[in-house]
Steps between C-alpha positions, in 0.01 A plus 500: 500500500870462439566421866227237506630345179852470640374342823265264317784377279730454799237289676387325184424130551433313174357197682132449570431611855377245752165665566307290249258767380760651268549159339124477460491816288756362256332161480158662464638703210612180327167327564313805371702514179462126449123535540486285813359743757405861557712642787216609724622411849767751602423761236500452126679798351860423594493144359327633187776760456766231545335241276641614160846529656471147638397383153805664341771458764371213714554514876739794470478598867786757487329681211168512685676640806663775294155592371378520860779744577384709205146497641623643831713759321191597303302537821765734642487708183119522490469577870758776468307645206161463667594663831749761377366843590206354691676432828784669689837452320650344813210254527539416132876447521499323837223261402663408170842457660383254766286319244797461266745366761267301730657156525173302471403707195840448336486125566141469376567700185722218375242223540222346295232598748217719373578791733742680261226516236251605767730786602521620141124492446434657838720793402310516172168529687627806688651650188180442300273644769711811541500544121119486500491769766749718316290473186181591683659805659637613165161456334328706770748761625233729630293246689451560867500261788196280504262603773424141585858416599492377863606761751767281652671480159504870416808721503792363301298187434214682326437394141443736209313306236197583286198275538334556162771531233488232231849359472670433172731246345802585716301451820361166385846384400632573850200328658570196285861496620389533863240223472746277316771551761263406784374198307851374432597559864209280611622231261842493664375465857143475619559779749514727195120524515563726797649757262164527322327560833752770593473680165120499490465614863757773446327630186162507673625665819706770330273701277240225467631418156232248411581512130869422554427232760237328287719520189792340684275235649348440157836450331600255773168314472522471121853360523390258772208380286730451201740300715217285633376433148850405389541262795160344439543455125866395495554334837148409607540683831283769653514753780736775600864435576460488877211249495730201546669644807224691678342199669841377615595846626195510723584164656651484847768275350576561131595134449227342714142574402367287786624763747215723383466862390616806691226702669512876551698466822751271330549743212555788743759295689668411171505868401659607830758221498599581142533867593720388786746305287498707181498851647771425753759234418456488123477877463819541701671242278400702195646809664827326581454529876630221727170375646488122533146441624148635487430798723163629615659833591638556149169398344306745719739783413477427125120475502471813713720696257301380200175615660610820675641663188158466336381784722807718455459872441515613229304214350670235291534547127287296262808297416541393861129436544497262206816333632325460837190350338717266296707381797191453715329294232799287404638440849151439634430232241845347553472482878148354491549239230854375565561223751708616796724195471615599149693796640666599169667837469421525129131547584573852631829572326311634198353783708831626645554805272139612544521477877817710495355761262187526711665530841792717391287752311231510767757573770683761293177686430422601857406864551770594751824608331701405806348152502563472126868566559520240776317242292712576195821419686339199667392360162845562352659315792249216488540461123877493537485235772255290300706531181825408676333206678362368174824553309683306770243222465535506122878478503490225763312279255739551209661163415702532179637144515148356522378723217792396281437133570128532423563685174754232409233232522508388864132499596564405862773733621367732769213278612468396862576129557133405535406652166817377332416138581131551417555646154776253416258219581236657276754529218588132550132412471480690173789297360402154624122480554270505193261793476207259494575397859347725767752640748362700794676765706432807713650760264392391150571830324866513601526128430358541150750774413798287603360161398352618170203269557162514677480449876185448705471749786390398849455830684311376805447172683203338317372328814610346826318179412724237344236362263414849375865583434550170318197577283647845432831350390330233290247731332778734391714205382795614708789254468791707633538773762774756558550562871735779605585686817427852379558752774211688652732798542705524183814667628549292813488131572273408789313188604195625309452416135218473245361159591187465287637200311633339817164517676305383195718191463521437875121466517528195271832373637348445844278232342729393215860556615635336182342759265821665379808398305795739491593569138733799519640742758683832484672695776636409840402741775168601343429213262223447248371153417318355203278209602297255297159403639432127532139393528566123487610313816866382489650175623553569874821297497660679205772767526275727294246497782759619749615771257143626470461515877820703525379729221181561693700602807672770291161665467345401832775417751237458773324204342499247784368220279791540257749513787360178645516318167858617442588381849365154420697502175813576699434208736460264205825635356684441829544867585352550850670838541308647206182331626548660841543845340180461299309378805623786718401758238151356472449471876600863553223604260241330721655633819490854362126461450470341847369177348614151594701339217320201343597143575687427171725800550592410858560143388740631234685703763545193720616283211751768395638525854524123518686490169741770618586285801329725754288216634422663834345801330318264266355315802367826641333583169357149451369490859320831451357380168381171653333679790322743267412238236460170689287361217798497261685165490805660340530741792549208741720314255735797462511547876575130547783506248653804667481342847644179359787699347576634846484147644197572717244226575199716404605456141360146465180601678428789262591295194260229610227758558553641155473152346173427686351829379604423145341156510177639645478749216550226242217283636189498280 
């Protein structure tokens, strides 16, 4: 515990992390306390726990993070108490050591995610269950192994519990604690329902303890009913906590219901792919091992070890059997329900100490003394390597100057440039845009923390139809949008970024290139822009119109219509060089798609070349345009002017032809 505390303080980051979910918990706590909403989406308990603190201290993010560290320290303490004497001392020490120093665990312990509280309650579930078992054994010291215990689970796994004794107050008190711990765990994360499955199955398999299983299930059910009544009476909502997410979880695409629901084959593929990424790369990261990508080989080895030790001789202890049931239930639910694309280490981080306890103790309990000796030294070596690797990772992330700056009031020090500009823009919005005006962005939770005002979240592209997107913007009364270049991969800058806002606006910009007005910008290399949406048409000759076109190109630099209009502006302003650049950019877009550029764009190119003094090149362009669009009088007129500029006789001929065509068009 002391080692973890030291590391957590060294890596302490008082800022809100950039994930978004952690900001949601704090904001949900405020909304819950203010009576605005019940926090039922990600899990209610953590926001409820934070709510009185938010009411007293406000958005005291550093305080909330210190509390999270205390949660993790509490989980280490409870796990050490729960498993002491029930597993091999080396398994106990090795598992706790890696858990305490694992870099992802240390980093997560100082956040406002719900996982630290989940870790504490998970440890409480194990502690409470083992206390129930200790009480039952003490109450029936002379009971013999139940005859109905499955043969495969006999040996060290056999249970010695009476089936008829009427339990007293102490037993009921421990059952209440067990049921309460499972209930609270399910309120932190929906996967916590898997703990109830594991406990009930374990109690029924070992000794067929129907009374204990039903009592635990009953306590959980009563608490769930009370919660449902509270939600219905106070908040007007119904259903269990996972009801809001279940339908989305079963979708092929969490953010796109039109993609349909996963079938059995799709769920199996999801399960295997999640096993692949979480039981290889992410597990190795937790163990401090330098693996930089997913590995089928590592996954197969891990899964094989988890399964093979189940059939070890002598048989596993009851402690390990329950741990196995628990891991199977929780990991199974996680890998089936979580989208592969989410790929978040915190989803499996919470099971790290249990995996280590299970594998270490199972391996150290083999029958052969010689093999025990070999495995003992192997586990010592592996634990040492993992601990050193994690400690190196921990120390690598220590940044005292950044910590000092943050604690001194600098909310931006230590952020990557993309997030620095994004959050500064959100703070500017909070200072300059009234709260009554709707401002949309991709990361509304982070924005609300820094802007101290509401933001409207756009998490997916509403549609690829311009009219539908315009209706979406209008129906939500969105007047401003924050558009950043948030990296897809946080720690490295690549060409990929989170482009939800860009695509949403580009759908409309293709039909209304003058939609946006630049209001504010932050950052240079990875800038963030604040745009105002303009529904009304501007004066096409005004400077404001040009500024809007340029603003649109900041979001959608491949808008050929905007490039053409800006090119024409440049011609009118006597700047053929700029017009040529705009025309070339637009033409390349069509050439990339292997589509012939439209007549107006080629005409602009020729006019720009003519204005630059490159009349010969202009002639070539105008000739091509006239041949492809012989019905256009201006095509022949431009060609005639270019020939005339070169002193060629065809000039008069083409000018005359253009005039005849114009007159014919004007005849009634």
